[in-house]
N, C-alpha and C positions, 0 to 999 in steps of 0.2 A: 627484257633482259638489258643488261648494261651494254656500253659500247665496246668493251673488251671482254674477252672470254677468259676466266680464270684458268690457270694451268695447274697440272698435277706434277709435283716433284717426285720423280720416279724413285729416287733413293729413299725419300721419306716414306713413300708408299710401301716400299719393300720392307722398311723397318716396322711399319704398322702391321704388316702381314705376318710378322714374326711374334707379335705381342698379343696378349689377351686383353680384351676390353674390361673395364671395371666400372663400378657404379659411383655416382657422385661426381663432384668437380675436383679438379686437381690444379696445382700451381704450375706444373710442367710435366714433361714426359717421364721424368725420373720417378714421379709419384704414380704413374699410370695415366690412363686416358679413357674417357667415355667415347661413344661413337661420334659425337659432334665435335669434341676436342680433337679427335683424330682427323676430322675433315679440315679443321683450321690448320692443323699441322701439315697435312699433305698439300694444302693449297698455298702454303708459305705465308699465311696470315699470322698476325699476333695471336698468341694462345688464347682460346676462348671456346666456350660451349655454345656460343651464338655466332658462328662464322658469317661474315658478310657475304660470302659467295653462295651460301645455301639458302634455300627457300625457308622462311620462318615458319610456315605451316608444317612442312615436313620435319623441321627441326624441333618444333613443339611436340610432335608425335614421338619422335625418336628419343628425346631427352627423358620423357616419362617412361617409355617402354624400356630403354636402356637400364634405368634405375630399378625397374620392377622385375627384371629377369634374373633368374638364378645365375651364378657365375658360370656354370658349365654350359648354359644355353646362350648366354649373351654373345659371346664371341662367335659361336657357330652361326647364329642368326643374323648378326648385325655387321660383322667386320667387312664382309665383301660388298656391303652397301656404300662404304666410305667413298670410293672413287666416283660412284654414280651421283653423289650428293654435291660434288664440286660443280659450281656453275648453275645450280638450279634456281637461284633467286631470279624472280621474273616480275611481270607486271601484276598489279593488284587483281586484275580479272583472272589471270592464270592462277594466282595463289588462292583466290576465292574458289575457283573450280576445284582445286586440289582439296580444299576444305569440304566441298560437297561430296567429293569422292570418298572421303573418310566417313562422313555421315551416312552415305549410301551403303558403305560396307557394314557399318555398325547395325543398320536397320535390316538390310536385305540378305546379309550373309551371317554375321555374328549372332544376332538374336535368334534367327530361325534354328541355328545349330543346337542351342540350348532348349528351345521349345520342342524340337524333335526328340531330344533325350528324355524330356518329360512326358512324351507320348502325345503332345499337342501338335500332331502332324498337320491337320488342316489349318491351324493358326500359323504354323511355320510356313506352309505353302503360300498362305495369303500374303505374308510379309515378303517372302522371296519373289512373289509375282508382281509386286508393286512396280510402277514405272521407275526407271533410274532417276535418282535425284541429280539434277543439273543446276538447280537454283534453290537457294534457301526460301524463296517465295512459295515453293511447293510444300513447305513443311506443315502449314496449318491443316491441310487435308489429310495428313498422316496421323494426326493425333487420335481420332476415333478408333482407328485400327490398332494403334499401339495400346490404347487404354483397354480395348476389348481383350487383347492378348494378356494384358496384365490381370484382368479379372479372371480369365480362365486359368492362368497360372496360379493365382491365389487359391482358387478352388481346389486344384490338385494338391497344392502344398498343404493346405489345412486337412485334406482328406487322408494324407499319408501319415501325418504326425511324426515326421522324422525329427531326430535330435537337432537342436540348433547349434551345437558347439562341437560336433564330431570333428576331430583334428584332420581327418582325411580331406575335408573340403578346403582347408587352409592352403595346403601345399599345391593344390591343383587349380582351384578357381580364382584365387587371388592373383596369381601370376598370369593365368590364361584369360581372366575376365576383367578385373578391375583395372589392371595396367593398360590393356588395350582400349577399354572403354574410355578411361580418362585421357589416354593419348588421342583418341579420335575426337573427344570433346575439346581438348586443347587445340587440335588442328582446326576445328570449326571456329572456335572463338578467336584464334590467332589471325583469321582473315580480316578482323576488324569490322566484320559485318554483323555484329551482335545486335540485330534488330529485335523488336519484340517477338517476331516469329521464331527467331533462332533460340531465344530464351525459353519460349514455350516448348519448343522441341527438346531442348536440353532438360527441362523439367520432366517432360514425358518420358524421355529415355531413362532418367533416374528412376521414375516410378516403375517402368516396365522391367528395368534391370533388377530391381529389388526382388520382384516376384519371379522373374526368370531364373535368377541365381538360386533362390530358395526352392523353386520347382525342380530345377535340375538335380540338386542334391536329394530332394525328396523322392523323385522318380527312381533314382538309382537305389536309394535306401529301401524303398518299398519292395524291390525285387530280391533283396538279399537279407531282409531283416530276420528271416527264419533260420539263417545259418549262424554258425559260430561267429563271435565278434571279429576274430582275426581274419576269417575268411571274408566276412562282409566288408571289412575295410579294404582288403586286397581287391575284391571284385569291384567295389565302387571306385577305387583308385584307378583300376585298369580302364573302366569305361570313361571316366573323366579325363584321364591322361591322353586317351586316344583322341578325344575331341580337342583337348588343349593343343596337341601336336598339329592337328589339321588346321586349327585356327591360327596358330603361330605362323605356319607356312603361308596361309592365306593372307595374313597381315603383312608378311614380308613381300608377297606378290603385289599387295596394294601399294606399298612404299615404292616399289619399282615402277608401277604404273603412274604414280604421282610424279616421280622423277621424269618420266617420259612425256608427261603432259606439258607441252610447251606453247600450245595455243588453246583458246577457249573452244571446247567441243572435242579436244583430242582425248583419246583414251590413255 
């Protein structure tokens, strides 16, 4: 951390707490603010979505997540994180640790949730039971397990023959999945530790995500395909939205833990 601790302007924080967060970047508060612009505002910094007081790893996570969330969910999920982010900029080792926390969440929490929806319980349990990722040097050993999950997910996907363009998937999985996955990737790469091992892991996550995403929608579709179209869409949407809500709250808890991580090895 730096030699001085950034302070929070109480009046500005009160102003932020009355406003809704919006997507994109803005030239000033009169145009609205994203979560990271709100951080710069309450910290009394020059207006920016890259505030100097905030950890760049967490900032990378939140900029992408902020812009991917629907308007009615963004403020509810992110606004109360603003004061927690002030003063989180730290040492490279702490910021790298926060990146591994994001990667760990993506592999051991996020991906298993979709595998379970697809009925791949043993594969989900295998990922969830992996040792916690504390260092990117651990990543080469994860590749075979991720690739095996991908193959099993692909088998289920092809067996169900679900439609590839059903609009129910767009509203749920894009916001619940791609946004958080990309945010976690940004957090990993923002550490500046993009060694060959990290790149291999990133490629493997891309591969497994493609099949997990397809398998998740396929598994839901297979259970309702005999029903009327409107009912099928509603049932599929309910199942997916439930997991979406759970994972969003889990991702928020992850951000809080990342903020609380101030020494290497801290949770």
